[in-house]
N, C-alpha and C positions, 0 to 999 in steps of 0.2 A: 511349453514354457521353458524347459531346460535348454532347448536349442536356441531359443530367443535370448535367454540370459547369457549364454556363451558368446553370442554375437555382440551383445552389449559390452561384455567384459573385454572384447578386443578393440574397443572403440576409442581408446585414449587419444590417438592421433587425430581422430575425427573431431573430438571435443576441442582440442587445441586449435585445429584449423578453423572450425566454425567460430570459436570465441575470438580468435585473432582477427578475423574479418568483421565480426560484429562490433568489437571494441573500436576498430579503426573508423567506423562510421559514426560521427558525432551527432546523434539524433536528439537534439534539444528542442523543446517547444519554443514558440515565439516569446512567451513570458520570460524565458531564460536566454533571450537574444539568439535563438537558434532558428534553423530553417525547417524544422519538423522531421518527419520520419520517412519521407519519400524515398531517399536513397537506400535506407536500411530495408524498407519494404520490398524494393526491387531485388535486393540480394536475397532476402528470405524467400521471396516468391520463386526465385531460381532454385533454391534448395528444395522447396516443396515439390517442384516439378521433377527434380532429379530423384527424389525419394519415391515418387509415383503415387501420390494421393489421387483418389478417384475423382474428386471435385475440388476446385480451387476458385474461390470468389474473392474479389476485391471490392470492398464497400468504402467509398470515399466520402468523408465529411468535408464540405466546403469550408475553406478558411483562407481569406484573402490576405492574411498577415504573413503567409509563407510563400516563397517563390513559386512553388508548384501549384498553389491555390487549393490544395487538398491535404487532408490528413487521412492516409490510407489505413484501412483495417482489413486483415486477411482472415478468411475462413477456409480451412483445408480439411476435407473429410475423407476418411477411409471407410468404405462400406463394411458393415458387419453382418453376421448371420440374421440378427433381428434389426431391421431397418426402421422400426417404429420408435426406437429410443436411441439416444446419443450420450456417450461419455465425452464431456468437454474438459479440455485442459486449456486454461486461459493464461497467456503471458502478454507482456507489453514490450513495445519496441523502444520507447523513449527512455532517456536517462536524465539524471540531474547533472548540473555543472560540476566541474572538477574541484572548484574551490581553490584554496591556497596551494599553489604548485610547490612551495617550499616544504610542505608537509608530505609530499609524495616522494617515494624512493626511486620512481621511474616515471616515464611519460604516461599519463593516465589513459591516453588513447593509442598506446602501443602495448600489446599484450606482453607481459613478463611471466615466464614459466620458471618455477623453482620447485622441482620435485613434483609433489602432488598438488601444489598450490599454483594458481594462476592469478595475476594481478592486473587490474585495469578498471576504468569506470564502466560499470554495467555488468561486470562478470557475474555478480551475484544478483543484482537488481536490474534487469530481470532475465539476463541471458541464460542463467543456469536453468530456470524453469522452462524456458523456450527450448534450449538444447536437449534437456532431458525428454521432453515431449517428442521432439523430432527423432531422437535416437530410438525411442520405444517403437515408434511407427516404422522407422527404417528397418529395425531388427525383425519386427513382425512380418513385414513384407518379404525380407530376405529368407526368413524361415519357412515361408509358405503357409503360415498360420492364418486363421480368420478370426477377427475379434467377435466376441459374443454379441455386441451391438455396434452401431456406428461409432466411430471415433472422430471427433472434430477438434482441431486446434484453433482457438480464437486468438489471433495475434494482433493486439490493438494498439492504437495511438493514445497519447495524451493522458496516461495514467498518472504521471507525476504532477500534473497541473490541473487536475479536476475531473478528467475523463469525459468532458463535455463533447469532445470530438472522437472519443473512443467508445468504451462500453456503454456509456449513457446514450450516445448517439445510436448505437446498434439496437439497444432495447426500445428506444422511442420509434425508430424508423423501420426496423425489421424485427418486431417482436416474435414473428413466426419462426425465427431461427431456433429459438429455445423452447422445447416442449416441457410441459409440467412434470413429466416422468423422467426427464433427463437428469444425469448425474454430473455435477460440476465441481472440478478441483481447480483452485487458484494457487499455484506454487509461487507465492510472492511474500511469504513470511514463514518462520519456522524456528528451529533450534538446531544446535550442532549434532544432536543425536537423531533427529528426525522422528521424534516421538509425539510431538504436539499437533493435534488436529484441532484447528480453531473453528468453532461453530457459532460464536456469538461475540458481539462487540458492544461496548458501552456507548451511550450517547455522548456527543462532543459539543461543548459550548465554549467558544472563545469570546471574551468580553473585553472591549476597549473602554477604559474610564478616562474621560477628559475632565480634569478638575480646574475650574476657573476661579481665581481670587483677585488680588490686586497687587501689582508689582510695586516695590519701593526699595529704598536703600536698607541694607541689613542693619545699619546702626539705628534706624528709626522704624522699628517694626510696627509701632502704633499707627503709622500712616498707610499700612498695607494689610493684605490678607494673604497669609502664606499657603499657597496651593499645595506646596510640597508636604507641609505638615499634615494637611487634611488628607492627602493621598496616603501618607504613611499610616495614619490612624485607620483609614479605610482598609488598607491591605491587611492590617492586623485584625480588624473587626470581622473581615471576611473569613477568618479562621473558624468562626462560629459555625460555618457551614458543615464542618466535620461533625459537630455535635448534633446539628439539626437533621442531617442525613446520614445516620449511623449504620444503616443496613449493610450486611456483608454477604457475599456470595463466593464460596470457595472455588467455583468454576473459573473465576478470573485470576490472572496472575497477580494482580493487585486486587484483593477481594473487596475493598471498599470503594466508594466514590472518592475522587480526588479533586481538590480545589486549590490550585497553586498559582500565586503571583509569579509572572515570568518576565516578559519584556518590559523595560523601562526606557522611555524616550528622554532625551536630553531636554532640560528646561532652560536654564540661563547659563551663559558661558563663563561667568565670573563668580567668585566666591561671595563678594560683598553685595549681592542683589537678592532680595527675597523674590522668588518666582511667582508670577501672577497666573501661570498655567503649569499643570503637571499631568503627565499621561503615563498610565501603565496598563498592563493586560493581565487577565486571569484566564488560566487554562483549566476547564472543568471536564472531567471524564466521569460520567454519571451512570450508575447502574440502571438498567431498563425499568426497574420497579418505580423509579421516580420520574414523573413527567417533567420535561424541561420548562413548561409554562409555570409550574409550581416553583421550581428553582428560581426562575427569573423574577417572579413576584417577591420571593424572599430577599433576593439580592437588591431589588429596588427599595424595599423597606429599610435595609441596612444602609443603603446609599443615601436615602432621604434623611435618615437620622444624622449621619455624618455631615451632610450639607447644612442642616439646621444648626448643628453644634458649632461648626467652624465658619459659618456665614459664607459658604462657597456655593457655586452651582456645579453640578456633576452631570455630564452627558454620557450616556451609555450607547454603544453600538456593538454589533455582533459580527466580527469577521468570519466566523464559522458557526453554524448551528445545524447539527445533524442528530435528529431523534434516532435512537437505536433501532436498527432493522429487526424484524422478527428473527429469532435465532433458528438455526437449523437444528432439528431434534437430534439428541445424542444417539438415537437408534434409527436415524434416517438411512435409507439404502446406500447413499454415498459414503456415509460414515462407516457403516458395516463393511462395505466393499474395501475401502481404503485401509481400514483396521486389519482386515484379513491379509491384505497385500503386505503391510508392514510386518506382520508376524511371519509371513512366508519368507520375505527377503532379509529382514533384520533380526528375526528371532527375538523380538522384544514386544512388550505390551504397550500400545499407544496410550496417550493421555488426551482426554477430551477437555479443551480449555476455552475460555473466553479471554478477550484482551481489551485493553483500554484504548489502543490505537485504532485508527480507522483503516479499512482496506476496501479495495474495489469490489470485494464479495458482497458488500452491503447493497450495491445496486441490484445484484441478482436477487438477494433476499427480499428487498422491497418490491420486486416484480413478482414475487411468489415462488421463486425457485430455491431449492435446497442446495446450498453451496458450502464447501469447506475450503479453508486455507491451510496449506501444508507444504513443507519442503525441508530438506536437510541443509541448513545454511550456517555459516559462521557469524551471521548477523553483523556484517560490516557495511550494510547499505548506507549510502550517502557519505561515507567516511573517506578520508585519504587512505590510499593503499587498500582499496576495496579488494577482497579476496574471495575466491571460490575454490573448493577442492574438487579435483577431477574425480576422485573416488566417490564423493557425494553425488556428483552429477550422474555417474554410472549407476549407483545404487537407486537414485530417484527414478532413473529411466527404467530400471528393472521393476520397481514398484508400480510405475505407470503401466508397464507391459502386463504385469500380473493383473491389474485392474481391467485392462482391455481384454485379456484372455479369460 
């Protein structure tokens, strides 16, 4: 392990080179007007071959929306002493769009290095996890060490836009890849100290409310029904959900369920018109103790009451509905292993947490696999001037190597 760590510590220039090449390949899904991950997969496959993995598979999900017609997923395996089990590190190739270029200090798709910090779209989400996994295996190979079990990197497509052509596709079409005794780490979220091991996520329910009344001139409100007023009262009335679902769980970074009005669509373009239609959204992150069916019924009762009171009709739809996946137990082997590695490398006690956001680990958990989400990141995902620290990449690589050994 000491020899492996020393090799990783000498890998600063390798991190910069790999990140530079990865950032330059604009791997956007077709939902974001991109051409997919084909070119990035070709570059990563070359790296896998150079490192010397024992087995490299490419599993293509068909997608006629991209020029290549496929969304590639790579599975690279280094054989271990025990070939009956596998330690998985899962990263994704696709990135999100750069957004407003005026908010960037440099070209998002040209790596900028400033001391320990590197900037560019994707450097943190999710190149850092990918590079750390590659570095760990590269160092183990060069040190002559043999992992305790098989080590596989799953490098997937389509994480940013639903995983339908990525991990979800792999689990549906090649479930035999992942054994029930396998250990799975997803380095796609974390904190700047690298202490938080995420084992559980809340349920997610997004609701779109379309309120229909009757449009009229604002000076004669008696001839209309103000949909905006009804929507405003509904948004306030939905605050009751905090009282109706009060349970707290200190495992989660926000210990209670949350029910927040968010997006508001434009109604009428001018001030002197009473809107006949108004649309807004509610973002609910719900502790697993509460079934989403129960919450939906409660919200419909509140909605029906507002509809009667203000003589409007209210239509509900659900842009996202994800019942919480079964949590990974805090004493699961993958948690114990990763915790020990964090203590070894960082000399600090890890924290077992749950989160309100959703991660791709939920697909593993629903399929009956114990997965954790962990990495040491600055948490600038999806932001302008996305940043990753080279020192964090090297430390994470050492922690992955410690797990492998």
